[in-house]
Each structure stands twice: as C-alpha cells, then as structure tokens.
N, C-alpha and C positions, 0 to 999 in steps of 0.2 A: 504494500500500500504506500503510495507516494504522499508527500507532504501536501500536495494539492488536492488530496482526496476530500470530497465534501459529503458529509453524512446528510442524506435527504429524508430518511425515515428511521426511527428507532423505537421499538416497542418492547417493554418488559411486561410480562403477564401481570405482575403485581409488585408491591414494595418488598415483600419477603424474598422473592426471587432476585430482585435488584440487589438487595442486601447480601444474599448468598453469593452472587457474582462478585460484588465488591470485596467480600471476605477473601475471595480467591484472586484478588487483584485484576479483575475483569471489569473495568469501568464502562466499557461500551464497545462500539464497533472496532476501533483500531486494535484494542487488546485482543478481542476475539479473532480478528483477522490474522494476527501474528502468532496465535497459539501454534505450538508444534507438537504433534502427536501422530502415532502410526495410523495410517488410513485404514478404515474398515471397508470403504469402497474407494479405491484409488480414483483420482480425478479422471473423468472421461471427457472426451471432446465431442460435443454435439451442439447443434443449433449455433454454430460459429462461436462457441464459448466452451468453458470448462466447468465441471461440477464434481465435487467429491465430499466424502463423509468420514469423520473420525469420531472416536469415543473419547470422552474426557472426564476424569474424575473431579467433581467439585467436593471440597471438604467443608462439611458443616461445622458449626461452632462446637458441637459436642464430640467431634472426632469422627462422626459417621461420614461415609462417602456416598455421594449421590451422583452416579454416572449420568452423563448427558451425551447426546449425539449432536455434534457441531457439523452443520452442512454449509459448505462454502461454495460459491459459484462466481464466475466472472463471465459477463456477456452471455449468459445461458438464459436466453429470453424466449418468451412466447408472445406471438402477436395477438392483439385484442382489437375490438372495434374502436376503442378509444386510443389505442396506440398501434396502428396498423403497420408502421414503418419500423420503428426501433423495437417495439414490443416492451414487455415488462419482465422482470426476473420471474422464472418459474416458481421460485420459493415464495414470492408474494402471493401468487395464486394458491399455493399449497397452504400457506399461513391463513389466508382468508377462508379457505374451505374448512380447515381445522376449527377455526373460531365459529364458523357458521354451524357446523355439526355440534360443537359444544353448546352453543346457545339453544339448539333444538333438543338438548338433553340426550344426545347420542354419544355413547362412550367412545372416545378416540384418544390418541396420544396427546399429552400436554405440550403445547408449543410455549416455551418459556420466554423466547426472545426472537424478534425479527428485526434485522437492520439492513439498510440499503444505502449505498454510497456511490458517487460518481467521480471518476478521475479521467480527464482527457477524453471524454465521450464514452468511456468504458464503464458499464454498470457492474457493481459488486453487490452481492447479497449474502446474508448469513441467516440461517434458521437453526435455532437450538431447541431440541426437544428432550424431555425427560426420558431416560432409557427405561424400557419396560423390563423389569427383572422377573425372571421365572417364566417368561412366555416363550413359546416355540411356534414356528410357522406350522400351518396345516401339513405341508409336505413333510416336515420333520416329524410331526406327530404321527402321521400315517405310516411313516417308515419304521416306527417302533413296533416290533413284533406283537407286544402285548396289547396294542391299540388297534392295529389294522385288521385283526382277526376277530375282534369282539364286536358283534353286530350291535349290541346294546350301547356300547361306548361310542361307536361310530354314529348311531342315531342321535345320541345325546349331544355330541359335538356339532353335528350338522344342524340340529335344532337350535343350538346356541348361535350358530352363524346366521341362520334365518332370522332369529329374534333380533340380532344386531343390525342386519341389513334391511329388514322390513320397514322400520321407521324412516329410513333414508328415502325409500321409494314412496312411502305414504305421504311424506312431506314435499315430494317433488324436488329433493335436493340431489344434485349430481351433475 
C-alpha cells in the first residue's frame, strides 16, 4: 500500500470488534493490508485483479485466541448498473449480502470488518470474517465413513441445509 492510498470506506461491525482489532495493533485499513500470514487461499488472478485469503489469530484480553479470515483483493471488481465501467470490489458485494442475510435473521458468517481504498486508480478491498471453528464442509462431512452410510444422519443434515436455505428463497434474497 502506497502513501497515496486513500481509504474511501471502513466499517467495523461494532465497538467491541474495533477494540479487539486495536488490542492487536490493527487500527484500520493500512494495518490490515500489511499483515503477513500464510495464505489459506493463495492470491488468484481474475477479473484483471488479485484476491487471496489468510487466517489470522486475534488475541483477546483474556488470552483467548479468536481466529479470523482476512480476505484481501486488488482491482478484483464486478461491474454493476451503477458502476458499469470500473465496477466495485467483489468483497463489497459479499459484505452487503452478509449484512442483508443477517438483518433477515438468516445465520451466516460474521463479517467483522470491511475496508476499501484507492491508490493510483487501483481499488483495494479487505473483508475480515470470524472463523467458524468446528465446522466442516458438506463434502468433508460426507467423506467421513460414519456419516455417508447412515441414512438417518444424512437426512438430518440435508434437513438442516433446507431449513437454512428456505428463508433465503422465501424472502427473495439472492
């Protein structure tokens, strides 16, 4: 990030999260942009830009660790009706959908921070979400021998998926 970087949007979910970030010397966009951690998803090049994800441990005041996923992108935009030429960062759209689903009472990941900056015509965006501990993907779950062969368990999991997705369709979100 250059010195001429101009932060154009910065949102913390609440003051508690802002305080947690500050305890970890993460005051805002610049500090998050310069974090160094191993990539969970190495930066890929698409949409004429780059986007990648890493996991970062935030230390709480009581010594507990709260892992988060930090997603960073540069010029990784999607075109919209309001911005048909340059587009907007895909993370802005993701952040907006997460907030919309939360407001509708639909359980989704917690988006703790969204920030956006511009430097020399290049858009930069960061989305930080709380890591979901103890969850596995459906692919991983079905790969476990004790789950894939138990019809009752499979039905229960599929019912949970339907119960989670049904309100999204009922409210016309998507």
